[in-house]
C-alpha positions in Angstrom: -21.7 -24.9 -8.7 -23.4 -24.1 -5.4 -24.4 -27.8 -5.2 -20.8 -28.7 -4.4 -20.6 -28.5 -0.6 -17.1 -27.1 -0.6 -18.0 -24.3 -3.0 -21.1 -23.4 -1.0 -18.9 -23.3 2.2 -16.3 -21.1 0.4 -19.1 -18.7 -0.9 -20.7 -18.5 2.5 -17.5 -17.6 4.3 -16.5 -15.2 1.5 -19.8 -13.4 1.6 -19.6 -13.0 5.4 -16.0 -12.4 6.0 -15.0 -10.2 3.1 -17.2 -7.3 4.0 -16.3 -7.7 7.7 -12.6 -7.6 7.1 -12.9 -4.8 4.5 -14.8 -2.6 7.1 -12.2 -3.5 9.8 -9.3 -2.6 7.6 -10.9 0.7 6.4 -11.7 1.6 10.0 -8.1 1.0 11.1 -6.7 2.9 8.1 -8.9 6.0 8.5 -8.6 5.8 12.3 -4.8 5.9 12.0 -5.1 8.7 9.4 -7.3 10.8 11.6 -5.0 10.3 14.6 -1.7 11.0 12.8 -2.6 13.5 10.1 -5.6 15.3 11.6 -4.2 15.1 15.1 -7.3 13.6 16.6 -7.0 12.0 20.0 -7.3 8.2 20.1 -10.4 8.5 22.3 -12.1 10.7 19.7 -11.3 8.2 16.9 -12.6 5.4 19.1 -15.8 7.3 19.9 -16.6 7.9 16.3 -15.9 4.3 15.3 -17.9 2.9 18.2 -20.8 5.1 17.3 -20.6 3.9 13.7 -20.6 0.3 14.7 -23.4 0.7 17.2 -25.5 2.7 14.7 -24.9 0.0 12.0 -26.0 -2.7 14.5 -29.1 -0.8 15.6 -30.0 0.0 12.0 -29.6 -3.6 10.9 -31.2 -5.3 13.9 -33.9 -2.9 15.1 -34.4 -0.6 12.1 -33.4 2.6 14.0 -32.4 5.2 11.5 -28.8 6.5 11.6 -30.0 10.1 11.7 -31.6 9.4 15.1 -28.2 8.5 16.5 -25.7 10.4 14.4 -27.1 13.9 14.7 -27.1 14.0 18.5 -23.8 12.2 18.6 -22.2 14.8 16.3 -23.6 17.6 18.4 -22.2 16.0 21.6 -18.8 15.7 19.9 -18.9 19.5 19.3 -19.6 19.7 15.5 -21.3 22.7 14.2 -25.1 21.9 14.1 -25.4 22.6 10.4 -22.5 20.2 9.7 -23.9 17.6 12.1 -27.3 17.7 10.3 -25.7 17.6 6.9 -23.3 14.7 7.7 -26.1 12.8 9.4 -28.3 13.2 6.4 -25.6 12.0 4.1 -25.1 8.9 6.2 -28.9 8.3 6.1 -28.9 8.6 2.3 -26.6 5.6 2.0 -28.4 3.4 4.5 -31.8 4.3 3.2 -30.7 3.7 -0.4 -29.3 0.2 0.3 -32.4 -0.8 2.3 -34.6 0.5 -0.5 -32.7 -1.5 -3.1 -33.0 -4.6 -0.9 -36.8 -4.2 -0.6 -37.0 -3.4 -4.3 -35.2 -6.6 -5.3 -37.4 -8.7 -3.1 -40.6 -7.0 -4.5 -41.8 -5.7 -1.2 -42.4 -2.1 -2.2 -45.8 -0.7 -3.3 -44.6 1.8 -5.9 -47.7 4.0 -5.7 -47.1 4.5 -2.0 -43.4 4.9 -2.5 -44.0 7.7 -5.0 -46.3 9.6 -2.5 -44.0 9.1 0.4 -41.0 10.1 -1.7 -42.6 13.4 -2.7 -43.7 14.2 0.8 -40.2 13.3 2.2 -38.5 15.4 -0.5 -40.7 18.4 0.4 -40.1 17.9 4.1 -36.3 17.5 3.6 -36.2 20.7 1.6 -38.3 22.5 4.2 -36.1 21.3 7.1 -32.9 22.2 5.3 -34.3 25.6 4.4 -35.3 26.1 8.0 -31.8 25.3 9.2 -30.3 27.8 6.8 -32.8 30.5 7.8 -32.1 30.0 11.5 -28.3 29.9 10.8 -28.5 33.2 8.8 -30.8 35.0 11.2 -29.1 34.0 14.4 -25.4 34.0 13.5 -23.3 32.5 16.3 -26.3 30.9 18.0 -26.0 27.2 17.5 -28.5 26.4 20.2 -31.5 27.1 17.8 -30.4 24.4 15.3 -29.6 22.1 18.2 -33.2 22.7 19.4 -34.6 21.8 16.0 -32.5 18.5 15.9 -33.5 17.7 19.5 -37.2 18.3 18.7 -37.0 16.0 15.7 -35.3 13.3 17.7 -37.8 13.6 20.6 -40.7 13.5 18.3 -39.4 10.4 16.6 -38.8 8.8 19.9 -42.3 9.6 21.1 -43.9 8.3 17.9 -41.9 5.1 18.2 -42.9 4.7 21.8 -46.6 5.2 21.0 -46.4 2.6 18.2 -44.6 0.2 20.6 -47.4 0.7 23.2 -50.1 0.0 20.5 -48.2 -3.2 19.5 -48.1 -4.3 23.1 -51.9 -3.7 23.5 -52.5 -5.7 20.3 -54.1 -2.8 18.5 -51.9 -3.2 15.4 
């Protein structure tokens, strides 16, 4: 049925426009809801929606993880650091899962490495979450320590990405 030119045209446009219109309508609905019910300012709603769009574009085009953008953005917007880290991690869960499924379906995953990386990442995530809870319990009312942990993670990630970029420019990889 995809050999019929008209059906192929319909499917192509359906596959591209349906998700786009769905996201646009959901953004408008929840933006209106946040403005009217939660009493958010229009500028705040627009800032969150623009950050989401920019993060999605960067994640899809460049491969930048959402946590690298969301966590600092949430902190700038005044969210509690523990909430910012938790929300950012939840967003990353969905983007990482969808990307993993895409690679799995195209048989581009070495399962032995995925198992090792998964175990290491699970342990690191548990350690990081435990560290945030310990800091939060030990230094009640001091959000700056958790912000420092997030900033250190973002800075380390940026430095490692820059180092890899320099190696690629030199032709070492």
